[in-house]
C-alpha positions as CSV (number, residue, x, y, z in Angstrom):
1,M,-46.5,327.9,49.4
2,V,-45.9,326.3,52.8
3,L,-45.7,322.6,52.3
4,S,-43.6,319.9,53.9
5,G,-42.7,316.2,53.7
6,K,-43.0,314.0,50.7
7,W,-46.3,315.7,49.7
8,G,-44.6,319.1,49.7
9,E,-41.6,317.9,47.6
10,R,-44.0,316.3,45.1
11,M,-46.1,319.5,44.8
12,K,-43.0,321.6,44.3
13,K,-41.9,319.4,41.4
14,L,-45.3,319.5,39.8
15,A,-45.6,323.3,40.3
16,A,-42.3,323.8,38.5
17,L,-43.3,321.8,35.3
18,D,-44.5,323.7,32.3
19,P,-48.1,323.1,30.9
20,G,-46.9,320.9,28.0
21,E,-45.1,318.5,30.5
22,I,-48.1,318.4,32.7
23,R,-50.4,317.6,29.8
24,S,-48.1,314.9,28.5
25,Q,-48.1,313.2,31.9
26,I,-51.9,313.4,32.0
27,R,-52.2,312.0,28.5
28,R,-50.0,309.0,29.4
29,G,-52.3,308.4,32.5
30,E,-49.5,309.2,34.9
31,L,-51.2,312.1,36.6
32,V,-54.8,311.7,37.7
33,R,-55.3,314.2,40.5
34,P,-56.8,317.7,41.1
35,T,-54.7,320.3,39.3
36,A,-54.5,323.0,42.0
37,G,-50.9,324.0,42.4
38,L,-49.7,322.4,39.1
39,A,-47.7,324.3,36.5
40,E,-47.5,327.3,38.8
41,G,-48.1,330.6,37.1
42,Y,-50.1,329.2,34.2
43,V,-53.8,329.6,33.5
44,Q,-56.2,326.7,34.3
45,A,-59.6,326.2,32.7
46,N,-62.9,324.5,33.1
47,L,-64.3,322.5,30.2
48,A,-67.9,322.3,28.8
49,V,-68.6,320.4,25.6
50,V,-72.0,320.5,23.9
51,P,-73.4,319.5,20.5
52,K,-73.3,322.3,17.9
53,D,-77.1,322.8,18.0
54,L,-76.7,323.9,21.7
55,A,-73.5,325.8,21.2
56,Y,-75.0,329.2,20.4
57,D,-77.3,329.1,23.5
58,F,-74.3,328.1,25.7
59,L,-72.2,330.9,24.2
60,L,-74.9,333.3,25.0
61,F,-75.4,331.9,28.5
62,A,-71.6,332.3,29.2
63,Q,-71.7,335.9,27.9
64,R,-74.6,336.7,30.2
65,N,-72.9,335.1,33.2
66,P,-69.2,336.2,33.0
67,K,-68.6,335.7,36.7
68,P,-69.1,331.9,36.7
69,C,-68.5,331.3,33.0
70,P,-65.7,333.6,31.6
71,I,-64.8,332.3,28.1
72,L,-61.1,331.7,27.4
73,D,-61.5,329.7,24.2
74,V,-64.0,328.0,21.9
75,T,-63.0,325.2,19.5
76,D,-64.1,324.8,15.9
77,I,-67.0,322.3,15.4
78,G,-65.7,318.8,15.8
79,S,-62.1,319.9,16.8
80,P,-60.7,319.0,20.2
81,E,-57.8,321.6,19.8
82,P,-57.9,324.8,21.8
83,K,-56.0,326.9,19.3
84,R,-56.0,330.1,21.3
85,V,-54.8,329.0,24.7
86,A,-52.9,325.8,23.9
87,P,-52.2,325.1,20.2
88,G,-51.5,321.4,19.6
89,A,-53.3,320.2,22.8
90,D,-56.1,317.7,22.6
91,L,-59.1,318.2,24.9
92,R,-60.0,314.5,24.5
93,F,-57.0,313.4,26.5
94,D,-55.3,316.4,28.3
95,I,-57.5,316.7,31.4
96,P,-57.0,314.3,34.3
97,K,-60.7,313.3,34.7
98,Y,-63.9,314.1,32.8
99,R,-67.6,313.8,33.5
100,I,-70.2,312.6,31.0
101,Y,-73.8,314.0,31.5
102,K,-76.6,312.5,29.4
103,H,-80.0,314.1,29.7
104,G,-78.8,315.7,33.0
105,V,-77.6,312.5,34.5
106,L,-74.0,311.9,35.4
107,T,-73.4,308.6,33.5
108,A,-69.6,308.2,33.6
109,E,-66.4,309.6,35.0
110,V,-63.4,308.8,32.7
111,T,-59.8,309.7,32.1
112,D,-60.3,310.4,28.4
113,I,-63.3,311.1,26.1
114,A,-62.2,309.5,22.9
115,A,-65.1,307.1,23.0
116,Y,-67.6,310.0,23.4
117,W,-66.2,312.5,21.0
118,R,-68.3,313.4,18.0
119,N,-67.8,315.5,14.9
120,D,-70.7,317.8,15.9
121,L,-69.2,318.8,19.3
122,V,-68.0,322.3,20.4
123,A,-65.7,322.7,23.4
124,F,-65.7,325.8,25.6
125,L,-62.8,326.5,28.0
126,L,-63.9,328.8,30.9
127,G,-61.7,330.6,33.4
128,C,-60.8,328.9,36.6
129,S,-60.1,330.3,40.0
130,F,-57.0,328.0,40.4
131,T,-55.4,330.6,38.1
132,F,-55.3,333.4,40.7
133,E,-54.1,331.1,43.5
134,T,-50.5,331.7,42.6
135,A,-51.0,335.4,43.2
136,L,-52.7,334.7,46.5
137,L,-49.8,332.5,47.6
138,K,-47.2,335.0,46.6
139,A,-48.9,337.6,48.7
140,G,-48.9,335.2,51.7
141,V,-52.6,334.5,51.6
142,P,-53.1,330.8,52.4
143,V,-54.9,328.4,50.0
144,R,-56.2,325.6,52.3
145,H,-57.0,322.9,49.7
146,I,-53.4,323.1,48.4
147,E,-52.1,322.9,52.0
148,Q,-54.2,319.9,52.7
149,G,-53.6,318.2,49.4
150,C,-57.3,317.9,48.5
151,N,-59.8,319.3,46.1
152,V,-61.3,322.8,46.5
153,P,-64.8,322.7,48.1
154,M,-67.6,323.8,45.8
155,Y,-71.3,324.5,46.5
156,I,-74.5,325.0,44.6
157,T,-76.0,328.3,45.8
158,N,-79.4,330.0,45.6
159,I,-77.9,332.7,43.2
160,D,-79.7,332.5,39.8
161,C,-77.8,332.6,36.6
162,V,-79.1,334.9,33.8
163,P,-80.9,332.4,31.5
164,A,-80.1,332.2,27.8
165,G,-82.0,330.0,25.3
166,S,-82.4,326.5,26.9
167,F,-79.8,327.2,29.6
168,H,-80.6,328.3,33.1
169,G,-79.8,327.3,36.7
170,K,-78.0,328.2,39.9
171,T,-74.5,329.5,40.3
172,V,-71.8,327.3,41.8
173,V,-69.1,328.8,44.0
174,S,-65.7,327.7,45.3
175,M,-64.7,328.5,48.9
176,R,-61.3,329.4,50.5
177,P,-61.0,330.2,54.2
178,I,-59.1,333.4,54.5
179,P,-57.7,334.9,57.8
180,Q,-59.9,337.9,58.6
181,Q,-57.0,340.4,58.4
182,Q,-56.2,339.2,54.8
183,V,-59.8,339.2,53.4
184,V,-59.4,342.7,51.9
185,R,-56.1,341.7,50.3
186,A,-57.6,338.6,48.8
187,V,-60.4,340.7,47.3
188,Q,-57.9,343.1,45.8
189,I,-55.7,340.3,44.4
190,T,-58.5,338.3,42.8
191,S,-60.2,341.4,41.4
192,R,-57.2,341.7,39.0
193,F,-58.3,338.5,37.2
194,P,-61.9,339.1,35.9
195,A,-61.2,336.5,33.1
196,V,-61.0,333.8,35.8
197,H,-63.9,334.8,38.1
198,G,-62.4,337.9,39.6
199,A,-63.5,339.2,43.0
200,P,-65.6,337.1,45.4
201,V,-69.3,337.0,45.0
202,H,-69.9,336.5,48.8
203,I,-67.9,336.8,52.0
204,G,-69.0,335.3,55.3
205,D,-72.3,333.6,56.3
206,P,-72.8,330.7,53.8
207,A,-76.5,330.5,54.7
208,L,-77.1,333.8,52.9
209,I,-76.3,332.2,49.6
210,G,-78.2,329.0,50.3
211,I,-75.4,326.8,51.7
212,E,-76.8,324.8,54.5
213,D,-73.7,323.0,55.7
214,I,-70.3,324.3,54.7
215,A,-68.7,321.0,55.8
216,K,-70.6,319.2,53.1
217,P,-69.7,320.6,49.7
218,D,-71.7,319.6,46.6
219,F,-68.4,319.1,44.7
220,G,-64.8,318.7,45.9
221,D,-63.7,318.1,49.5
222,P,-64.3,319.9,52.8
223,V,-61.4,321.9,54.2
224,T,-60.5,323.1,57.6
225,I,-61.7,326.6,58.6
226,N,-59.5,327.7,61.5
227,P,-60.5,330.2,64.2
228,G,-60.2,333.7,63.0
229,E,-60.8,332.8,59.4
230,T,-63.7,333.8,57.1
231,P,-65.1,331.7,54.3
232,V,-64.8,333.6,51.0
233,F,-66.7,332.4,48.0
234,W,-65.8,332.9,44.3
235,A,-68.0,332.1,41.3
236,C,-67.0,328.7,39.9
237,G,-66.8,327.2,36.4
238,V,-68.5,324.1,37.7
239,T,-71.7,326.1,37.2
240,P,-72.4,324.4,33.8
241,Q,-72.5,321.0,35.5
242,A,-75.2,322.3,37.8
243,V,-77.0,323.7,34.8
244,A,-76.7,320.4,33.0
245,M,-78.4,318.7,35.9
246,T,-81.2,321.3,35.7
247,V,-81.6,321.6,31.9
248,R,-80.9,318.0,31.0
249,P,-79.3,318.4,27.5
250,E,-78.9,315.3,25.4
251,L,-75.1,315.4,26.1
252,M,-72.7,317.6,28.0
253,I,-69.1,316.6,28.6
254,T,-67.2,318.5,31.4
255,H,-64.0,318.2,33.4
256,A,-64.5,316.5,36.8
257,P,-64.6,319.3,39.4
258,G,-61.1,320.3,40.4
259,Y,-59.4,318.4,37.5
260,M,-58.7,321.3,35.1
261,F,-57.2,321.9,31.7
262,I,-53.8,323.7,32.0
263,C,-53.3,326.3,29.3
264,D,-50.1,327.7,27.7
265,I,-50.9,331.3,28.6
266,R,-49.6,332.7,31.9
267,D,-51.6,334.1,34.8
268,E,-50.3,337.7,34.2
269,D,-51.7,337.5,30.6
270,L,-55.2,337.7,32.2
271,S,-54.3,340.3,34.8
272,V,-55.9,343.8,34.3
273,L,-53.2,345.5,36.4
């Protein structure tokens, strides 16, 4: 990772921490920032929480749409503990920032969800493309939002998800500018991680997937695209938030885009090669 100055030193320290240390800082309110580059080498996850009467439909939706919604863990009804990927963690407190959607409307953005948690809720952790960024960096492929210290840009596309029960909507993608000579390498690297979105869903012209202005992402921050670089788009676990705005469920709790849950499992645990 090519970083310099105080920002670079801070990121190197955060990258070296283990997931438990990162989650402890988050729980104490000491770390409220996008999680790209934190706890390097460990899996990061998107969050979607729904009432149990919608949980089967959401599970089916995720199974039918494994590119944007690859399932890493599902909690027991009413339990905030992700027993498979981070035993002992608490999803009410261990993510830097959450979003609360009621009837499809974003009503709050908070740093814990204790006040919103109910005994009928089921939490889903979905694979996140931040997971494969370590592999990209080790191969010398730049990750611009880490370099610039901002959130990854994300866009709602014209790509339909496969509907399931009450859930339907458009796919959200994240974008990373890749030097043209490294695009094939980026595809090869990310293809090894199907549980965290895998290979890109689109390379090149953003208009072909319904993105009118690449400088104005729907979520996250715009990043610099240098001459000789190609925008590359991966399916994104923010898709359930776009679906929530379309379907308008009574309640859906999610992470804020870019503010992920950091798991105890390592990136290589999800690699197919």
